[in-house]
C-alpha positions as CSV (number, residue, x, y, z in Angstrom):
1,X,16.7,15.6,-14.3
2,X,13.9,14.5,-16.5
3,X,12.8,11.9,-13.9
4,X,12.5,14.7,-11.2
5,X,10.3,16.8,-13.4
6,X,7.9,13.9,-13.9
7,X,7.6,13.6,-10.2
8,X,6.2,17.1,-9.9
9,X,3.3,16.5,-12.2
10,X,0.1,18.3,-11.2
11,X,-2.7,16.2,-9.8
12,X,-5.0,17.5,-12.5
13,X,-2.7,16.1,-15.2
14,X,-2.3,12.9,-13.3
15,X,-6.1,12.5,-12.7
16,X,-6.9,13.2,-16.3
17,X,-4.3,10.6,-17.4
18,X,-5.9,8.0,-15.1
19,X,-9.4,8.8,-16.4
20,X,-8.2,8.7,-20.0
21,X,-6.6,5.2,-19.4
22,X,-9.7,4.0,-17.6
23,X,-12.0,5.2,-20.4
24,X,-9.8,3.4,-23.0
25,X,-10.3,0.1,-21.2
26,X,-12.1,-2.8,-22.8
27,X,-15.4,-2.2,-21.2
28,X,-15.4,1.6,-21.9
29,X,-17.3,2.3,-18.7
30,X,-17.9,6.0,-18.0
31,X,-16.0,7.3,-15.0
32,X,-18.1,9.5,-12.7
33,X,-16.2,9.3,-9.4
34,X,-15.6,12.6,-7.6
35,X,-12.0,13.8,-7.0
36,X,-10.6,12.0,-3.9
37,X,-10.6,15.2,-1.9
38,X,-14.4,15.8,-2.3
39,X,-15.6,13.2,0.3
40,X,-13.0,14.5,2.7
41,X,-14.2,18.0,2.2
42,X,-17.8,16.9,2.9
43,X,-16.8,15.2,6.1
44,X,-14.8,18.2,7.1
45,X,-17.9,20.4,6.6
46,X,-20.1,18.0,8.5
47,X,-17.9,17.8,11.6
48,X,-16.9,21.4,11.6
49,X,-13.2,20.9,11.4
50,X,-10.8,21.8,8.7
51,X,-8.9,19.1,6.8
52,X,-5.6,20.1,8.4
53,X,-6.6,19.9,12.1
54,X,-5.9,17.3,14.7
55,X,-9.6,17.0,15.3
56,X,-10.3,16.1,11.7
57,X,-7.5,13.5,11.8
58,X,-8.8,12.0,15.0
59,X,-12.3,11.8,13.6
60,X,-11.0,10.0,10.5
61,X,-9.1,7.6,12.7
62,X,-12.3,6.9,14.7
63,X,-14.3,6.0,11.6
64,X,-11.6,4.1,9.7
65,X,-13.0,0.6,9.0
66,X,-9.4,-0.7,8.8
67,X,-8.4,0.8,12.2
68,X,-8.3,-2.7,13.8
69,X,-5.5,-3.8,11.4
70,X,-3.0,-1.5,13.2
71,X,-2.8,-4.2,15.9
72,X,-1.6,-6.7,13.3
73,X,1.8,-5.0,13.0
74,X,4.9,-4.4,15.1
75,X,5.6,-0.7,15.4
76,X,9.2,0.2,16.3
77,X,9.6,2.0,19.7
78,X,11.2,5.4,19.7
79,X,14.0,4.0,21.9
80,X,15.0,1.4,19.2
81,X,15.5,4.0,16.4
82,X,19.0,5.4,16.3
83,X,18.0,8.4,14.2
84,X,15.5,9.7,16.8
85,X,16.5,12.4,19.3
86,X,15.5,10.6,22.5
87,X,15.4,13.9,24.4
88,X,12.3,15.1,22.6
89,X,10.2,11.9,22.5
90,X,8.8,9.4,24.9
91,X,11.2,6.4,24.3
92,X,8.4,3.9,25.0
93,X,6.0,5.2,22.4
94,X,5.5,3.6,19.0
95,X,7.1,5.5,16.2
96,X,4.9,7.1,13.5
97,X,5.8,5.1,10.4
98,X,5.7,7.0,7.1
99,X,8.1,4.8,5.0
100,X,5.7,2.4,3.4
101,X,7.4,2.1,0.0
102,X,10.1,-0.4,1.2
103,X,9.6,-3.2,3.7
104,X,7.0,-1.2,5.6
105,X,6.4,-2.3,9.2
106,X,6.6,-5.9,10.2
107,X,3.3,-7.8,10.3
108,X,3.1,-9.8,13.6
109,X,2.4,-13.1,11.7
110,X,5.7,-12.8,9.7
111,X,7.8,-14.9,12.1
112,X,5.2,-17.6,12.1
113,X,5.0,-17.7,8.3
114,X,8.7,-17.6,7.8
115,X,9.2,-20.4,10.3
116,X,6.8,-22.6,8.4
117,X,8.6,-22.0,5.1
118,X,12.1,-22.5,6.6
119,X,10.9,-25.7,8.2
120,X,9.6,-26.8,4.8
121,X,12.9,-25.9,3.2
122,X,14.7,-27.9,5.9
123,X,12.6,-31.0,5.4
124,X,11.9,-31.0,1.6
125,X,14.8,-28.9,0.1
126,X,14.3,-28.1,-3.5
127,X,10.9,-29.9,-3.6
128,X,9.5,-26.9,-1.6
129,X,9.3,-25.1,-5.0
130,X,6.5,-27.4,-6.2
131,X,5.2,-29.3,-3.1
132,X,3.4,-28.7,0.2
133,X,0.7,-26.2,1.0
134,X,2.3,-23.1,-0.6
135,X,4.6,-24.1,-3.4
136,X,7.2,-21.3,-3.8
137,X,7.2,-21.5,-7.6
138,X,3.5,-20.6,-7.7
139,X,2.9,-18.6,-4.5
140,X,2.1,-15.4,-6.3
141,X,-0.6,-16.8,-8.5
142,X,-4.0,-15.3,-7.9
143,X,-2.5,-12.1,-6.4
144,X,-2.9,-10.0,-9.5
145,X,-6.7,-10.3,-9.4
146,X,-6.7,-9.5,-5.7
147,X,-4.5,-6.4,-6.3
148,X,-6.9,-5.4,-9.1
149,X,-9.7,-5.2,-6.5
150,X,-7.4,-3.2,-4.2
151,X,-6.4,-0.6,-6.8
152,X,-9.9,-0.1,-8.1
153,X,-12.8,-1.2,-10.1
154,X,-11.6,-4.3,-11.9
155,X,-14.3,-4.0,-14.6
156,X,-12.2,-1.0,-15.8
157,X,-9.0,-2.9,-15.9
158,X,-7.8,-5.2,-18.6
159,X,-6.4,-8.6,-17.4
160,X,-2.8,-7.6,-17.9
161,X,-2.9,-4.1,-16.3
162,X,-2.3,-5.1,-12.7
163,X,0.7,-7.1,-11.7
164,X,2.6,-7.8,-8.5
165,X,6.3,-7.1,-9.1
166,X,9.5,-6.1,-7.4
167,X,9.9,-2.9,-5.4
168,X,9.2,0.7,-6.3
169,X,12.8,1.7,-7.0
170,X,13.2,-1.2,-9.4
171,X,9.8,-0.7,-11.1
172,X,10.8,2.9,-11.9
173,X,13.6,1.6,-14.0
174,X,11.6,-1.2,-15.6
175,X,8.6,0.8,-16.5
176,X,10.3,4.1,-17.6
177,X,9.9,4.3,-21.4
């Protein structure tokens, strides 16, 4: 029950916690960033469409600098998903994928990369841990710094504050005090 109550924390409390942690960082840099909704509200006002309209969503899609990355993934077709009522959808359309906390959608390069590593495993066996282009034992090195850039201003983060680890469901148990 306690875990469920934590999930319903207000954004104001959450935002103030983040700001407090950031201000306590080693560099003590002042946080002056606006609330994440503010830029969206400004865009909404500029284009004359409310945040909850299809027109606003289409506009945001059209200016998204990462839009091209959509083509880098395989989206399941409606017809391949057993839980979809085929009578109310076009079976040939891509699904709308909201479950990003698990495997997410499959990147198109996955098969190529997996094949390279399986071939390495086949040819080198255990030595794949420490040899070849991407030694398995050290393949995650360098990712923490890259993740720091992804989650925010690294100058506000201490070296040990961003780590790549397991999956969300496991992390909840590991990090829960």
